[in-house]
C-alpha positions as CSV (number, residue, x, y, z in Angstrom):
1,X,15.2,-10.3,13.8
2,X,12.4,-9.0,11.7
3,X,10.8,-9.9,8.3
4,X,13.3,-7.8,6.4
5,X,16.2,-9.8,7.7
6,X,15.0,-13.2,6.4
7,X,16.8,-14.9,3.5
8,X,15.8,-18.2,2.0
9,X,18.5,-19.9,4.1
10,X,17.1,-18.3,7.3
11,X,13.6,-19.4,6.3
12,X,14.7,-23.0,6.3
13,X,16.9,-22.7,9.4
14,X,14.6,-20.7,11.6
15,X,11.2,-21.6,10.4
16,X,11.7,-25.1,8.9
17,X,10.1,-24.0,5.6
18,X,11.6,-25.4,2.4
19,X,11.1,-24.0,-1.1
20,X,10.3,-25.6,-4.4
21,X,9.0,-24.5,-7.8
22,X,5.7,-25.5,-9.6
23,X,3.2,-24.0,-12.0
24,X,0.5,-22.6,-9.7
25,X,-2.1,-20.9,-11.8
26,X,-2.3,-22.8,-15.1
27,X,-6.1,-23.3,-14.8
28,X,-6.9,-19.8,-13.6
29,X,-9.6,-18.1,-15.8
30,X,-8.9,-14.9,-17.7
31,X,-9.4,-11.6,-16.0
32,X,-10.7,-8.4,-17.7
33,X,-8.5,-5.3,-17.4
34,X,-10.5,-2.3,-16.3
35,X,-10.6,0.5,-18.9
36,X,-9.0,3.0,-16.5
37,X,-6.0,0.9,-15.6
38,X,-3.7,0.9,-18.8
39,X,-3.6,4.7,-19.0
40,X,-2.9,5.1,-15.3
41,X,-0.1,2.6,-15.4
42,X,1.4,4.3,-18.5
43,X,1.6,7.6,-16.7
44,X,2.7,6.0,-13.4
45,X,5.6,4.0,-14.9
46,X,7.3,7.2,-15.9
47,X,7.2,8.3,-12.2
48,X,8.1,5.0,-10.7
49,X,11.9,4.9,-11.2
50,X,12.8,6.9,-8.1
51,X,12.2,4.5,-5.2
52,X,10.4,1.4,-4.0
53,X,7.8,3.7,-2.5
54,X,7.2,5.3,-5.9
55,X,6.8,1.9,-7.5
56,X,4.3,0.9,-4.9
57,X,2.3,4.1,-5.3
58,X,2.3,4.4,-9.1
59,X,2.3,0.7,-10.3
60,X,1.5,-1.7,-7.5
61,X,-1.5,0.2,-5.9
62,X,-3.4,0.7,-9.2
63,X,-3.1,-3.1,-10.0
64,X,-4.3,-4.0,-6.5
65,X,-7.2,-1.6,-6.8
66,X,-8.2,-3.1,-10.1
67,X,-8.1,-6.6,-8.6
68,X,-10.3,-5.4,-5.7
69,X,-12.7,-3.9,-8.2
70,X,-12.9,-7.1,-10.1
71,X,-13.7,-9.0,-6.9
72,X,-16.7,-6.7,-6.2
73,X,-14.7,-4.9,-3.5
74,X,-14.8,-8.0,-1.3
75,X,-11.3,-7.7,0.1
76,X,-9.4,-5.0,1.9
77,X,-5.9,-3.6,1.0
78,X,-3.8,-2.6,4.0
79,X,-0.7,-0.6,3.2
80,X,2.3,-0.4,5.6
81,X,0.5,-2.5,8.1
82,X,2.6,-4.1,10.9
83,X,2.2,-7.8,11.4
84,X,3.8,-8.7,14.7
85,X,2.9,-12.2,15.6
86,X,6.0,-14.0,17.1
87,X,8.9,-12.0,18.4
88,X,11.0,-15.1,19.2
89,X,10.9,-16.3,15.6
90,X,11.4,-12.9,14.1
91,X,7.9,-12.8,12.6
92,X,7.4,-9.1,13.1
93,X,7.7,-5.9,11.1
94,X,5.9,-3.9,8.5
95,X,4.4,-5.4,5.3
96,X,4.1,-3.3,2.1
97,X,0.6,-4.6,1.4
98,X,-1.7,-7.1,3.0
99,X,-4.9,-8.3,1.3
100,X,-7.5,-9.6,3.7
101,X,-11.0,-11.0,3.0
102,X,-13.6,-8.6,4.3
103,X,-14.5,-4.9,4.3
104,X,-11.8,-2.2,4.1
105,X,-12.1,-1.0,7.7
106,X,-9.5,-0.8,10.5
107,X,-8.3,-2.6,12.4
108,X,-7.0,-5.4,10.2
109,X,-9.0,-8.6,10.6
110,X,-8.3,-12.2,9.6
111,X,-8.2,-14.0,7.3
112,X,-5.2,-12.6,5.5
113,X,-5.0,-14.2,2.1
114,X,-2.0,-12.5,0.5
115,X,1.0,-10.4,1.3
116,X,2.7,-8.3,-1.4
117,X,6.3,-7.1,-1.0
118,X,7.5,-4.3,-3.3
119,X,11.2,-4.2,-4.2
120,X,13.1,-1.7,-6.3
121,X,15.2,-4.0,-8.5
122,X,15.7,-7.6,-7.2
123,X,13.0,-10.2,-6.9
124,X,15.3,-12.8,-5.3
125,X,16.3,-10.4,-2.5
126,X,12.6,-10.2,-1.4
127,X,11.7,-13.9,-1.5
128,X,12.9,-14.8,2.1
129,X,11.2,-11.7,3.5
130,X,7.9,-12.5,1.7
131,X,7.9,-16.1,2.9
132,X,8.4,-14.9,6.4
133,X,5.5,-12.5,6.1
134,X,3.4,-15.4,4.7
135,X,4.3,-17.5,7.8
136,X,3.3,-14.5,9.9
137,X,0.0,-14.1,8.1
138,X,-0.8,-17.8,8.7
139,X,0.0,-17.4,12.4
140,X,-2.2,-14.3,12.5
141,X,-5.1,-16.2,10.9
142,X,-4.7,-19.1,13.3
143,X,-4.7,-16.9,16.3
144,X,-7.9,-15.3,15.2
145,X,-9.5,-18.8,14.6
146,X,-9.6,-18.2,10.8
147,X,-6.8,-20.5,9.7
148,X,-6.6,-20.9,5.9
149,X,-4.4,-23.0,3.7
150,X,-2.7,-22.0,1.6
151,X,-1.5,-18.4,2.2
152,X,-0.2,-16.6,-0.9
153,X,2.5,-14.0,-1.3
154,X,4.0,-11.9,-4.0
155,X,7.3,-10.1,-4.6
156,X,7.1,-7.4,-7.2
157,X,9.3,-4.7,-8.7
158,X,6.2,-3.2,-10.3
159,X,7.4,-4.4,-13.7
160,X,7.9,-8.0,-12.6
161,X,5.6,-10.1,-10.3
162,X,6.6,-13.4,-8.6
163,X,3.9,-15.2,-6.8
164,X,4.3,-17.8,-4.0
165,X,2.1,-20.2,-2.1
166,X,2.7,-21.5,1.5
167,X,1.2,-24.8,2.4
168,X,2.3,-26.6,5.6
169,X,6.1,-26.2,5.6
170,X,6.5,-25.8,1.8
171,X,6.8,-22.4,0.1
172,X,6.1,-23.0,-3.6
173,X,7.4,-20.4,-6.1
174,X,5.4,-20.1,-9.3
175,X,7.5,-21.1,-12.3
176,X,5.9,-18.3,-14.3
177,X,6.7,-14.7,-13.7
178,X,4.3,-12.0,-14.8
179,X,5.3,-8.7,-16.4
180,X,3.7,-5.3,-16.7
181,X,3.0,-5.9,-20.4
182,X,0.7,-8.8,-19.2
183,X,-1.5,-6.9,-16.7
184,X,-4.4,-9.3,-17.4
185,X,-2.1,-12.2,-16.3
186,X,-1.4,-10.4,-13.0
187,X,-5.0,-9.7,-12.4
188,X,-5.9,-13.3,-13.4
189,X,-3.6,-14.6,-10.6
190,X,-4.9,-12.2,-8.0
191,X,-8.5,-13.2,-8.8
192,X,-7.5,-16.9,-8.6
193,X,-6.1,-16.3,-5.1
194,X,-9.3,-14.6,-4.0
195,X,-11.4,-17.4,-5.4
196,X,-9.2,-19.9,-3.6
197,X,-9.9,-18.1,-0.4
198,X,-13.6,-18.2,-1.0
199,X,-13.5,-21.9,-1.7
200,X,-11.8,-22.4,1.6
201,X,-15.0,-21.2,3.2
202,X,-13.8,-17.7,3.9
203,X,-16.9,-16.2,2.3
204,X,-18.4,-16.4,5.8
205,X,-16.2,-13.4,6.7
206,X,-17.8,-11.2,4.1
């Protein structure tokens, strides 16, 4: 079994993680959209209908780069990185994107703060996979002595963004979904996740 085979039912049965809904980012401060981003997204959206890979390259990557810029380039973006941490539990496979606190240099270092899974059409299909990757990220951090709580995740089609938070054995889905016509909202959440990581004392990794 690998991350891509996990459903929400398998998450509970194999990992003992239950899901719930809550409003996660109501108090997050506003984020400024970089001047270069709207035009790039407008051009990229027209090219992003072909495949999940195209959506990742032309929509997701520019938004992640904008979030990194707003953070002062204080986190790394790993694309297509394998996260093999527990073969017996099926916590293995490739992640579309991993955001980790620290410089953008190989190899990947803990702490991982967010995993982002890009899907072509269906957010729900990716939820189980994303939660499994979040569990893998937590295990990776713990093995490196850089445990953090919570770990965040996101499933996105490019146009729609669903954020999640994993604390203990509970995966919380944000009640609000964010759409491409609200890029500032997406960036606001990504900045809130980064600030949460810093509050957990992870600034020592910088």
